[in-house]
Predicted model as a PDB file, atoms N, CA, C, CB and O in Angstrom, pLDDT in the B-factor column:
MODEL        1                                                                  
ATOM      1  N   MET A   1      25.796  26.028  25.971  1.00 69.00           N  
ATOM      2  CA  MET A   1      24.763  27.733  25.732  1.00 69.00           C  
ATOM      3  C   MET A   1      25.049  28.512  27.348  1.00 69.00           C  
ATOM      4  CB  MET A   1      22.308  27.348  25.476  1.00 69.00           C  
ATOM      5  O   MET A   1      24.888  27.741  28.294  1.00 69.00           O  
ATOM      6  N   LYS A   2      25.309  29.440  27.578  1.00 78.00           N  
ATOM      7  CA  LYS A   2      25.279  29.766  28.827  1.00 78.00           C  
ATOM      8  C   LYS A   2      24.216  30.927  28.996  1.00 78.00           C  
ATOM      9  CB  LYS A   2      26.650  30.093  29.265  1.00 78.00           C  
ATOM     10  O   LYS A   2      24.281  32.064  28.529  1.00 78.00           O  
ATOM     11  N   ALA A   3      23.415  30.473  29.624  1.00 77.00           N  
ATOM     12  CA  ALA A   3      22.081  31.165  30.244  1.00 77.00           C  
ATOM     13  C   ALA A   3      22.071  32.643  30.630  1.00 77.00           C  
ATOM     14  CB  ALA A   3      21.708  30.462  31.532  1.00 77.00           C  
ATOM     15  O   ALA A   3      23.028  33.122  31.238  1.00 77.00           O  
ATOM     16  N   LYS A   4      20.950  33.414  30.270  1.00 80.00           N  
ATOM     17  CA  LYS A   4      20.975  35.204  30.384  1.00 80.00           C  
ATOM     18  C   LYS A   4      20.085  34.846  32.009  1.00 80.00           C  
ATOM     19  CB  LYS A   4      19.752  36.498  28.646  1.00 80.00           C  
ATOM     20  O   LYS A   4      19.270  34.048  32.471  1.00 80.00           O  
ATOM     21  N   LYS A   5      20.888  36.026  32.412  1.00 82.00           N  
ATOM     22  CA  LYS A   5      20.152  36.475  33.587  1.00 82.00           C  
ATOM     23  C   LYS A   5      19.091  37.198  33.538  1.00 82.00           C  
ATOM     24  CB  LYS A   5      20.815  37.087  34.313  1.00 82.00           C  
ATOM     25  O   LYS A   5      19.067  38.221  32.854  1.00 82.00           O  
ATOM     26  N   LYS A   6      17.917  36.735  34.340  1.00 77.00           N  
ATOM     27  CA  LYS A   6      16.949  37.411  34.310  1.00 77.00           C  
ATOM     28  C   LYS A   6      16.593  39.265  34.809  1.00 77.00           C  
ATOM     29  CB  LYS A   6      16.361  36.504  34.930  1.00 77.00           C  
ATOM     30  O   LYS A   6      16.905  39.919  35.804  1.00 77.00           O  
ATOM     31  N   THR A   7      15.900  39.557  33.692  1.00 88.00           N  
ATOM     32  CA  THR A   7      15.981  41.118  34.640  1.00 88.00           C  
ATOM     33  C   THR A   7      14.404  41.179  34.913  1.00 88.00           C  
ATOM     34  CB  THR A   7      16.665  42.857  33.594  1.00 88.00           C  
ATOM     35  O   THR A   7      14.070  41.884  35.865  1.00 88.00           O  
ATOM     36  N   PHE A   8      13.347  40.496  34.164  1.00 90.00           N  
ATOM     37  CA  PHE A   8      12.251  40.581  34.234  1.00 90.00           C  
ATOM     38  C   PHE A   8      11.802  39.351  34.769  1.00 90.00           C  
ATOM     39  CB  PHE A   8      11.795  40.972  33.177  1.00 90.00           C  
ATOM     40  O   PHE A   8      12.132  38.459  33.988  1.00 90.00           O  
ATOM     41  N   ASP A   9      11.134  38.855  35.851  1.00 93.00           N  
ATOM     42  CA  ASP A   9      10.463  37.872  35.983  1.00 93.00           C  
ATOM     43  C   ASP A   9       8.941  37.971  35.839  1.00 93.00           C  
ATOM     44  CB  ASP A   9      10.829  37.433  37.047  1.00 93.00           C  
ATOM     45  O   ASP A   9       8.445  38.616  36.763  1.00 93.00           O  
ATOM     46  N   ALA A  10       7.912  37.436  34.785  1.00 94.00           N  
ATOM     47  CA  ALA A  10       6.702  37.377  34.217  1.00 94.00           C  
ATOM     48  C   ALA A  10       6.044  36.785  35.379  1.00 94.00           C  
ATOM     49  CB  ALA A  10       6.607  36.627  32.871  1.00 94.00           C  
ATOM     50  O   ALA A  10       5.204  37.473  35.959  1.00 94.00           O  
ATOM     51  N   VAL A  11       6.307  35.583  35.812  1.00 95.00           N  
ATOM     52  CA  VAL A  11       5.428  34.872  36.944  1.00 95.00           C  
ATOM     53  C   VAL A  11       5.541  35.160  37.900  1.00 95.00           C  
ATOM     54  CB  VAL A  11       5.454  33.748  37.171  1.00 95.00           C  
ATOM     55  O   VAL A  11       4.671  34.814  38.699  1.00 95.00           O  
ATOM     56  N   GLU A  12       6.797  36.041  38.409  1.00 95.00           N  
ATOM     57  CA  GLU A  12       6.768  36.420  39.615  1.00 95.00           C  
ATOM     58  C   GLU A  12       5.408  37.886  39.454  1.00 95.00           C  
ATOM     59  CB  GLU A  12       8.554  36.802  40.111  1.00 95.00           C  
ATOM     60  O   GLU A  12       4.391  37.876  40.147  1.00 95.00           O  
ATOM     61  N   MET A  13       5.635  38.714  38.691  1.00 95.00           N  
ATOM     62  CA  MET A  13       4.726  40.072  38.637  1.00 95.00           C  
ATOM     63  C   MET A  13       3.077  39.499  38.421  1.00 95.00           C  
ATOM     64  CB  MET A  13       5.291  41.217  37.114  1.00 95.00           C  
ATOM     65  O   MET A  13       2.148  40.178  38.857  1.00 95.00           O  
ATOM     66  N   LYS A  14       2.828  38.171  37.696  1.00 96.00           N  
ATOM     67  CA  LYS A  14       1.462  37.864  37.953  1.00 96.00           C  
ATOM     68  C   LYS A  14       1.117  37.765  39.415  1.00 96.00           C  
ATOM     69  CB  LYS A  14       1.120  36.631  37.290  1.00 96.00           C  
ATOM     70  O   LYS A  14       0.484  38.590  40.073  1.00 96.00           O  
ATOM     71  N   ASN A  15       1.559  36.790  39.760  1.00 97.00           N  
ATOM     72  CA  ASN A  15       1.357  36.276  40.928  1.00 97.00           C  
ATOM     73  C   ASN A  15       1.197  37.396  42.081  1.00 97.00           C  
ATOM     74  CB  ASN A  15       2.437  35.353  41.148  1.00 97.00           C  
ATOM     75  O   ASN A  15       0.316  37.369  42.941  1.00 97.00           O  
ATOM     76  N   LYS A  16       2.128  38.319  41.964  1.00 97.00           N  
ATOM     77  CA  LYS A  16       2.261  39.500  42.570  1.00 97.00           C  
ATOM     78  C   LYS A  16       0.568  40.227  42.381  1.00 97.00           C  
ATOM     79  CB  LYS A  16       3.638  40.361  41.794  1.00 97.00           C  
ATOM     80  O   LYS A  16      -0.128  40.670  43.294  1.00 97.00           O  
ATOM     81  N   ILE A  17       0.315  40.181  41.286  1.00 94.00           N  
ATOM     82  CA  ILE A  17      -0.927  41.356  40.777  1.00 94.00           C  
ATOM     83  C   ILE A  17      -1.553  40.163  41.165  1.00 94.00           C  
ATOM     84  CB  ILE A  17      -1.207  42.203  38.985  1.00 94.00           C  
ATOM     85  O   ILE A  17      -1.306  40.296  42.364  1.00 94.00           O  
ATOM     86  N   GLN A  18      -2.153  39.126  41.111  1.00 96.00           N  
ATOM     87  CA  GLN A  18      -3.270  38.594  41.853  1.00 96.00           C  
ATOM     88  C   GLN A  18      -3.402  38.299  43.050  1.00 96.00           C  
ATOM     89  CB  GLN A  18      -3.590  37.729  41.475  1.00 96.00           C  
ATOM     90  O   GLN A  18      -4.504  38.096  43.559  1.00 96.00           O  
ATOM     91  N   GLU A  19      -2.009  38.214  43.838  1.00 98.00           N  
ATOM     92  CA  GLU A  19      -2.437  38.727  45.106  1.00 98.00           C  
ATOM     93  C   GLU A  19      -3.160  39.668  45.794  1.00 98.00           C  
ATOM     94  CB  GLU A  19      -1.800  38.873  45.472  1.00 98.00           C  
ATOM     95  O   GLU A  19      -3.786  39.583  46.850  1.00 98.00           O  
ATOM     96  N   GLN A  20      -2.922  40.868  44.792  1.00 97.00           N  
ATOM     97  CA  GLN A  20      -3.045  42.334  44.734  1.00 97.00           C  
ATOM     98  C   GLN A  20      -4.803  42.327  44.791  1.00 97.00           C  
ATOM     99  CB  GLN A  20      -2.212  43.107  43.168  1.00 97.00           C  
ATOM    100  O   GLN A  20      -5.521  42.660  45.734  1.00 97.00           O  
ATOM    101  N   LEU A  21      -5.160  41.870  43.554  1.00 96.00           N  
ATOM    102  CA  LEU A  21      -6.362  41.333  43.003  1.00 96.00           C  
ATOM    103  C   LEU A  21      -7.253  40.856  44.664  1.00 96.00           C  
ATOM    104  CB  LEU A  21      -5.889  39.837  41.736  1.00 96.00           C  
ATOM    105  O   LEU A  21      -8.002  41.418  45.463  1.00 96.00           O  
ATOM    106  N   TYR A  22      -6.820  39.950  44.562  1.00 97.00           N  
ATOM    107  CA  TYR A  22      -7.464  38.835  45.861  1.00 97.00           C  
ATOM    108  C   TYR A  22      -7.833  39.553  47.299  1.00 97.00           C  
ATOM    109  CB  TYR A  22      -6.151  37.553  46.331  1.00 97.00           C  
ATOM    110  O   TYR A  22      -8.856  39.559  47.984  1.00 97.00           O  
ATOM    111  N   LYS A  23      -6.566  40.139  47.438  1.00 98.00           N  
ATOM    112  CA  LYS A  23      -6.926  41.180  48.466  1.00 98.00           C  
ATOM    113  C   LYS A  23      -7.905  42.427  48.510  1.00 98.00           C  
ATOM    114  CB  LYS A  23      -5.881  41.673  48.694  1.00 98.00           C  
ATOM    115  O   LYS A  23      -8.349  42.949  49.533  1.00 98.00           O  
ATOM    116  N   ILE A  24      -8.124  42.754  47.363  1.00 97.00           N  
ATOM    117  CA  ILE A  24      -9.117  43.546  47.020  1.00 97.00           C  
ATOM    118  C   ILE A  24     -10.456  43.400  47.041  1.00 97.00           C  
ATOM    119  CB  ILE A  24      -8.938  43.795  46.110  1.00 97.00           C  
ATOM    120  O   ILE A  24     -11.291  44.167  47.520  1.00 97.00           O  
ATOM    121  N   THR A  25     -10.654  42.075  46.339  1.00 97.00           N  
ATOM    122  CA  THR A  25     -11.745  41.597  46.093  1.00 97.00           C  
ATOM    123  C   THR A  25     -12.258  40.263  46.963  1.00 97.00           C  
ATOM    124  CB  THR A  25     -11.654  41.420  44.778  1.00 97.00           C  
ATOM    125  O   THR A  25     -13.382  39.789  46.800  1.00 97.00           O  
ATOM    126  N   LYS A  26     -11.405  39.788  47.791  1.00 97.00           N  
ATOM    127  CA  LYS A  26     -11.562  38.530  48.983  1.00 97.00           C  
ATOM    128  C   LYS A  26     -13.018  38.799  49.537  1.00 97.00           C  
ATOM    129  CB  LYS A  26     -10.271  38.630  50.453  1.00 97.00           C  
ATOM    130  O   LYS A  26     -13.759  37.816  49.507  1.00 97.00           O  
ATOM    131  N   SER A  27     -13.580  40.050  50.072  1.00 98.00           N  
ATOM    132  CA  SER A  27     -14.773  40.378  50.819  1.00 98.00           C  
ATOM    133  C   SER A  27     -15.648  41.230  49.910  1.00 98.00           C  
ATOM    134  CB  SER A  27     -14.433  41.116  52.161  1.00 98.00           C  
ATOM    135  O   SER A  27     -16.260  42.182  50.393  1.00 98.00           O  
ATOM    136  N   MET A  28     -15.756  40.860  48.302  1.00 98.00           N  
ATOM    137  CA  MET A  28     -16.842  41.463  47.770  1.00 98.00           C  
ATOM    138  C   MET A  28     -18.147  40.537  47.330  1.00 98.00           C  
ATOM    139  CB  MET A  28     -16.312  42.181  46.660  1.00 98.00           C  
ATOM    140  O   MET A  28     -17.949  39.356  47.044  1.00 98.00           O  
ATOM    141  N   THR A  29     -19.062  40.919  47.298  1.00 98.00           N  
ATOM    142  CA  THR A  29     -19.739  39.876  46.660  1.00 98.00           C  
ATOM    143  C   THR A  29     -19.450  39.387  45.137  1.00 98.00           C  
ATOM    144  CB  THR A  29     -21.024  40.256  46.752  1.00 98.00           C  
ATOM    145  O   THR A  29     -18.400  39.746  44.604  1.00 98.00           O  
ATOM    146  N   ALA A  30     -20.386  38.559  44.425  1.00 98.00           N  
ATOM    147  CA  ALA A  30     -20.236  38.426  43.185  1.00 98.00           C  
ATOM    148  C   ALA A  30     -20.553  39.860  42.109  1.00 98.00           C  
ATOM    149  CB  ALA A  30     -21.099  37.252  42.961  1.00 98.00           C  
ATOM    150  O   ALA A  30     -19.994  40.467  41.196  1.00 98.00           O  
ATOM    151  N   GLU A  31     -21.753  39.907  42.859  1.00 98.00           N  
ATOM    152  CA  GLU A  31     -22.161  41.457  41.771  1.00 98.00           C  
ATOM    153  C   GLU A  31     -21.232  42.806  42.284  1.00 98.00           C  
ATOM    154  CB  GLU A  31     -24.214  42.076  42.035  1.00 98.00           C  
ATOM    155  O   GLU A  31     -21.025  43.578  41.349  1.00 98.00           O  
ATOM    156  N   GLU A  32     -20.606  43.258  43.647  1.00 98.00           N  
ATOM    157  CA  GLU A  32     -19.705  44.097  43.169  1.00 98.00           C  
ATOM    158  C   GLU A  32     -18.008  43.316  43.151  1.00 98.00           C  
ATOM    159  CB  GLU A  32     -19.885  45.459  44.146  1.00 98.00           C  
ATOM    160  O   GLU A  32     -16.991  43.758  43.685  1.00 98.00           O  
ATOM    161  N   GLU A  33     -18.157  42.165  42.423  1.00 97.00           N  
ATOM    162  CA  GLU A  33     -16.513  41.859  41.833  1.00 97.00           C  
ATOM    163  C   GLU A  33     -17.100  42.450  40.426  1.00 97.00           C  
ATOM    164  CB  GLU A  33     -15.715  39.815  41.798  1.00 97.00           C  
ATOM    165  O   GLU A  33     -16.344  43.385  40.161  1.00 97.00           O  
ATOM    166  N   ARG A  34     -17.987  42.361  39.503  1.00 97.00           N  
ATOM    167  CA  ARG A  34     -18.257  42.106  38.159  1.00 97.00           C  
ATOM    168  C   ARG A  34     -18.098  43.869  38.148  1.00 97.00           C  
ATOM    169  CB  ARG A  34     -19.878  41.134  37.656  1.00 97.00           C  
ATOM    170  O   ARG A  34     -17.236  44.386  37.438  1.00 97.00           O  
ATOM    171  N   VAL A  35     -19.081  44.758  39.062  1.00 97.00           N  
ATOM    172  CA  VAL A  35     -18.786  45.752  38.932  1.00 97.00           C  
ATOM    173  C   VAL A  35     -17.399  46.316  39.024  1.00 97.00           C  
ATOM    174  CB  VAL A  35     -19.464  46.133  39.517  1.00 97.00           C  
ATOM    175  O   VAL A  35     -17.097  47.302  38.351  1.00 97.00           O  
ATOM    176  N   PHE A  36     -16.523  45.720  39.844  1.00 96.00           N  
ATOM    177  CA  PHE A  36     -14.957  46.451  39.921  1.00 96.00           C  
ATOM    178  C   PHE A  36     -14.038  45.793  38.922  1.00 96.00           C  
ATOM    179  CB  PHE A  36     -14.169  46.270  41.496  1.00 96.00           C  
ATOM    180  O   PHE A  36     -12.829  45.912  38.722  1.00 96.00           O  
ATOM    181  N   TYR A  37     -14.950  45.085  38.375  1.00 93.00           N  
ATOM    182  CA  TYR A  37     -14.128  44.042  37.250  1.00 93.00           C  
ATOM    183  C   TYR A  37     -14.539  45.186  35.969  1.00 93.00           C  
ATOM    184  CB  TYR A  37     -14.967  41.947  37.006  1.00 93.00           C  
ATOM    185  O   TYR A  37     -13.961  45.126  34.883  1.00 93.00           O  
ATOM    186  N   ARG A  38     -15.256  45.877  36.164  1.00 92.00           N  
ATOM    187  CA  ARG A  38     -15.988  46.159  34.909  1.00 92.00           C  
ATOM    188  C   ARG A  38     -15.312  47.741  34.619  1.00 92.00           C  
ATOM    189  CB  ARG A  38     -17.878  46.082  35.139  1.00 92.00           C  
ATOM    190  O   ARG A  38     -14.878  48.142  33.539  1.00 92.00           O  
ATOM    191  N   LYS A  39     -15.370  48.574  36.044  1.00 93.00           N  
ATOM    192  CA  LYS A  39     -15.044  49.269  36.065  1.00 93.00           C  
ATOM    193  C   LYS A  39     -13.394  49.236  35.365  1.00 93.00           C  
ATOM    194  CB  LYS A  39     -15.469  49.530  37.130  1.00 93.00           C  
ATOM    195  O   LYS A  39     -13.120  49.708  34.262  1.00 93.00           O  
ATOM    196  N   GLN A  40     -12.452  48.592  36.258  1.00 90.00           N  
ATOM    197  CA  GLN A  40     -11.129  48.529  35.702  1.00 90.00           C  
ATOM    198  C   GLN A  40     -11.025  48.692  34.242  1.00 90.00           C  
ATOM    199  CB  GLN A  40     -10.541  47.314  36.046  1.00 90.00           C  
ATOM    200  O   GLN A  40     -10.251  49.498  33.725  1.00 90.00           O  
ATOM    201  N   THR A  41     -11.888  47.843  33.521  1.00 88.00           N  
ATOM    202  CA  THR A  41     -11.363  47.386  31.904  1.00 88.00           C  
ATOM    203  C   THR A  41     -11.935  48.968  31.454  1.00 88.00           C  
ATOM    204  CB  THR A  41     -12.367  45.595  30.897  1.00 88.00           C  
ATOM    205  O   THR A  41     -11.349  49.488  30.504  1.00 88.00           O  
ATOM    206  N   GLU A  42     -12.930  49.651  32.034  1.00 90.00           N  
ATOM    207  CA  GLU A  42     -12.863  51.472  31.712  1.00 90.00           C  
ATOM    208  C   GLU A  42     -12.395  52.153  31.703  1.00 90.00           C  
ATOM    209  CB  GLU A  42     -13.197  52.226  32.004  1.00 90.00           C  
ATOM    210  O   GLU A  42     -12.476  53.142  30.974  1.00 90.00           O  
ATOM    211  N   THR A  43     -11.466  51.836  32.787  1.00 93.00           N  
ATOM    212  CA  THR A  43     -10.400  53.304  33.566  1.00 93.00           C  
ATOM    213  C   THR A  43      -8.611  52.853  33.675  1.00 93.00           C  
ATOM    214  CB  THR A  43     -11.059  53.637  35.760  1.00 93.00           C  
ATOM    215  O   THR A  43      -7.647  53.617  33.717  1.00 93.00           O  
ATOM    216  N   GLY A  44      -8.636  51.413  33.697  1.00 89.00           N  
ATOM    217  CA  GLY A  44      -7.975  51.180  33.918  1.00 89.00           C  
ATOM    218  C   GLY A  44      -6.472  51.488  32.744  1.00 89.00           C  
ATOM    219  O   GLY A  44      -6.571  52.410  31.935  1.00 89.00           O  
ATOM    220  N   PRO A  45      -5.175  50.633  32.787  1.00 88.00           N  
ATOM    221  CA  PRO A  45      -4.168  51.089  31.925  1.00 88.00           C  
ATOM    222  C   PRO A  45      -4.296  50.421  30.239  1.00 88.00           C  
ATOM    223  CB  PRO A  45      -2.742  50.655  32.705  1.00 88.00           C  
ATOM    224  O   PRO A  45      -3.622  50.846  29.300  1.00 88.00           O  
ATOM    225  N   PHE A  46      -5.248  49.374  30.148  1.00 90.00           N  
ATOM    226  CA  PHE A  46      -5.428  48.971  29.198  1.00 90.00           C  
ATOM    227  C   PHE A  46      -7.370  49.337  28.469  1.00 90.00           C  
ATOM    228  CB  PHE A  46      -4.854  47.545  29.548  1.00 90.00           C  
ATOM    229  O   PHE A  46      -8.125  48.644  27.787  1.00 90.00           O  
ATOM    230  N   ALA A  47      -7.464  50.329  28.899  1.00 92.00           N  
ATOM    231  CA  ALA A  47      -9.153  50.775  28.910  1.00 92.00           C  
ATOM    232  C   ALA A  47      -9.232  51.425  27.532  1.00 92.00           C  
ATOM    233  CB  ALA A  47      -9.708  52.035  30.280  1.00 92.00           C  
ATOM    234  O   ALA A  47     -10.274  51.360  26.879  1.00 92.00           O  
ATOM    235  N   ASP A  48      -8.162  52.040  27.091  1.00 93.00           N  
ATOM    236  CA  ASP A  48      -8.557  52.243  25.138  1.00 93.00           C  
ATOM    237  C   ASP A  48      -8.168  51.688  24.705  1.00 93.00           C  
ATOM    238  CB  ASP A  48      -8.309  53.200  24.181  1.00 93.00           C  
ATOM    239  O   ASP A  48      -8.134  52.143  23.561  1.00 93.00           O  
ATOM    240  N   LYS A  49      -7.504  50.387  24.736  1.00 93.00           N  
ATOM    241  CA  LYS A  49      -7.420  49.453  23.852  1.00 93.00           C  
ATOM    242  C   LYS A  49      -8.522  48.553  23.972  1.00 93.00           C  
ATOM    243  CB  LYS A  49      -6.249  48.848  23.929  1.00 93.00           C  
ATOM    244  O   LYS A  49      -8.911  48.057  22.915  1.00 93.00           O  
ATOM    245  N   ILE A  50      -9.110  48.231  25.024  1.00 91.00           N  
ATOM    246  CA  ILE A  50     -10.527  47.924  25.252  1.00 91.00           C  
ATOM    247  C   ILE A  50     -11.497  48.256  24.208  1.00 91.00           C  
ATOM    248  CB  ILE A  50     -10.950  48.561  26.393  1.00 91.00           C  
ATOM    249  O   ILE A  50     -12.193  47.637  23.403  1.00 91.00           O  
ATOM    250  N   LYS A  51     -11.228  49.731  24.603  1.00 91.00           N  
ATOM    251  CA  LYS A  51     -12.484  50.672  23.930  1.00 91.00           C  
ATOM    252  C   LYS A  51     -12.639  50.390  22.185  1.00 91.00           C  
ATOM    253  CB  LYS A  51     -12.047  52.575  24.201  1.00 91.00           C  
ATOM    254  O   LYS A  51     -13.670  50.046  21.607  1.00 91.00           O  
ATOM    255  N   ARG A  52     -11.117  50.685  21.491  1.00 93.00           N  
ATOM    256  CA  ARG A  52     -10.945  50.567  19.918  1.00 93.00           C  
ATOM    257  C   ARG A  52     -11.392  49.289  19.743  1.00 93.00           C  
ATOM    258  CB  ARG A  52      -9.446  50.765  19.278  1.00 93.00           C  
ATOM    259  O   ARG A  52     -12.192  49.159  18.817  1.00 93.00           O  
ATOM    260  N   ILE A  53     -11.055  48.113  20.481  1.00 94.00           N  
ATOM    261  CA  ILE A  53     -11.555  46.840  20.220  1.00 94.00           C  
ATOM    262  C   ILE A  53     -12.692  46.243  20.081  1.00 94.00           C  
ATOM    263  CB  ILE A  53     -11.237  46.307  20.816  1.00 94.00           C  
ATOM    264  O   ILE A  53     -13.013  45.420  19.224  1.00 94.00           O  
ATOM    265  N   LYS A  54     -13.567  46.858  21.316  1.00 92.00           N  
ATOM    266  CA  LYS A  54     -14.993  47.199  20.971  1.00 92.00           C  
ATOM    267  C   LYS A  54     -16.071  47.712  19.989  1.00 92.00           C  
ATOM    268  CB  LYS A  54     -15.128  47.715  21.518  1.00 92.00           C  
ATOM    269  O   LYS A  54     -17.214  47.370  19.689  1.00 92.00           O  
ATOM    270  N   GLU A  55     -15.185  48.708  19.612  1.00 95.00           N  
ATOM    271  CA  GLU A  55     -15.300  49.559  18.782  1.00 95.00           C  
ATOM    272  C   GLU A  55     -15.802  48.886  17.085  1.00 95.00           C  
ATOM    273  CB  GLU A  55     -13.926  50.278  18.934  1.00 95.00           C  
ATOM    274  O   GLU A  55     -16.821  48.908  16.396  1.00 95.00           O  
ATOM    275  N   GLN A  56     -14.025  48.173  16.942  1.00 96.00           N  
ATOM    276  CA  GLN A  56     -14.037  47.386  15.784  1.00 96.00           C  
ATOM    277  C   GLN A  56     -15.068  46.200  15.437  1.00 96.00           C  
ATOM    278  CB  GLN A  56     -12.845  46.887  15.778  1.00 96.00           C  
ATOM    279  O   GLN A  56     -15.335  45.712  14.339  1.00 96.00           O  
ATOM    280  N   GLN A  57     -15.662  45.826  16.971  1.00 96.00           N  
ATOM    281  CA  GLN A  57     -16.547  44.830  16.820  1.00 96.00           C  
ATOM    282  C   GLN A  57     -17.592  45.320  16.466  1.00 96.00           C  
ATOM    283  CB  GLN A  57     -16.732  44.091  17.785  1.00 96.00           C  
ATOM    284  O   GLN A  57     -18.028  44.615  15.557  1.00 96.00           O  
ATOM    285  N   ALA A  58     -18.259  46.149  16.673  1.00 96.00           N  
ATOM    286  CA  ALA A  58     -19.432  46.892  16.359  1.00 96.00           C  
ATOM    287  C   ALA A  58     -19.752  47.287  15.206  1.00 96.00           C  
ATOM    288  CB  ALA A  58     -19.499  47.830  16.934  1.00 96.00           C  
ATOM    289  O   ALA A  58     -20.953  47.359  14.944  1.00 96.00           O  
ATOM    290  N   LYS A  59     -18.965  47.578  14.406  1.00 94.00           N  
ATOM    291  CA  LYS A  59     -18.514  48.338  13.161  1.00 94.00           C  
ATOM    292  C   LYS A  59     -18.849  46.880  12.640  1.00 94.00           C  
ATOM    293  CB  LYS A  59     -16.787  49.179  12.969  1.00 94.00           C  
ATOM    294  O   LYS A  59     -19.988  46.745  12.193  1.00 94.00           O  
ATOM    295  N   ARG A  60     -17.795  45.465  12.630  1.00 94.00           N  
ATOM    296  CA  ARG A  60     -18.026  44.612  12.145  1.00 94.00           C  
ATOM    297  C   ARG A  60     -19.575  43.797  11.838  1.00 94.00           C  
ATOM    298  CB  ARG A  60     -17.242  44.172  12.696  1.00 94.00           C  
ATOM    299  O   ARG A  60     -19.988  43.220  10.832  1.00 94.00           O  
ATOM    300  N   ARG A  61     -20.223  44.052  13.241  1.00 93.00           N  
ATOM    301  CA  ARG A  61     -21.622  43.223  13.185  1.00 93.00           C  
ATOM    302  C   ARG A  61     -22.415  44.186  12.417  1.00 93.00           C  
ATOM    303  CB  ARG A  61     -22.389  42.832  14.737  1.00 93.00           C  
ATOM    304  O   ARG A  61     -23.136  43.790  11.501  1.00 93.00           O  
ATOM    305  N   LYS A  62     -22.305  45.801  12.824  1.00 93.00           N  
ATOM    306  CA  LYS A  62     -23.118  46.246  11.713  1.00 93.00           C  
ATOM    307  C   LYS A  62     -22.999  46.136   9.922  1.00 93.00           C  
ATOM    308  CB  LYS A  62     -23.109  47.484  12.029  1.00 93.00           C  
ATOM    309  O   LYS A  62     -23.955  46.307   9.164  1.00 93.00           O  
ATOM    310  N   ALA A  63     -21.428  45.774   9.450  1.00 91.00           N  
ATOM    311  CA  ALA A  63     -21.324  45.314   8.268  1.00 91.00           C  
ATOM    312  C   ALA A  63     -21.571  43.848   8.111  1.00 91.00           C  
ATOM    313  CB  ALA A  63     -20.162  45.666   7.838  1.00 91.00           C  
ATOM    314  O   ALA A  63     -21.783  43.459   6.962  1.00 91.00           O  
ATOM    315  N   GLY A  64     -21.579  43.010   9.039  1.00 77.00           N  
ATOM    316  CA  GLY A  64     -22.143  41.857   8.436  1.00 77.00           C  
ATOM    317  C   GLY A  64     -23.491  41.450   8.934  1.00 77.00           C  
ATOM    318  O   GLY A  64     -24.051  40.460   8.464  1.00 77.00           O  
TER     319      GLY A  64                                                      
ENDMDL                                                                          
END                                                                             
């Protein structure tokens, strides 16, 4: 079986993102870092998904 040529390398992408985040957060205190990541979850590309998950969890807690 012949191997397919990769068009996307997930590990390379993860490493680049991790490096960018390190550069941004390396001089932050632990509290500043918590605030940074919290803000990212509220405004980043997955903010809508995270909001829906939190709403579903709140409904389950009320029902249970």
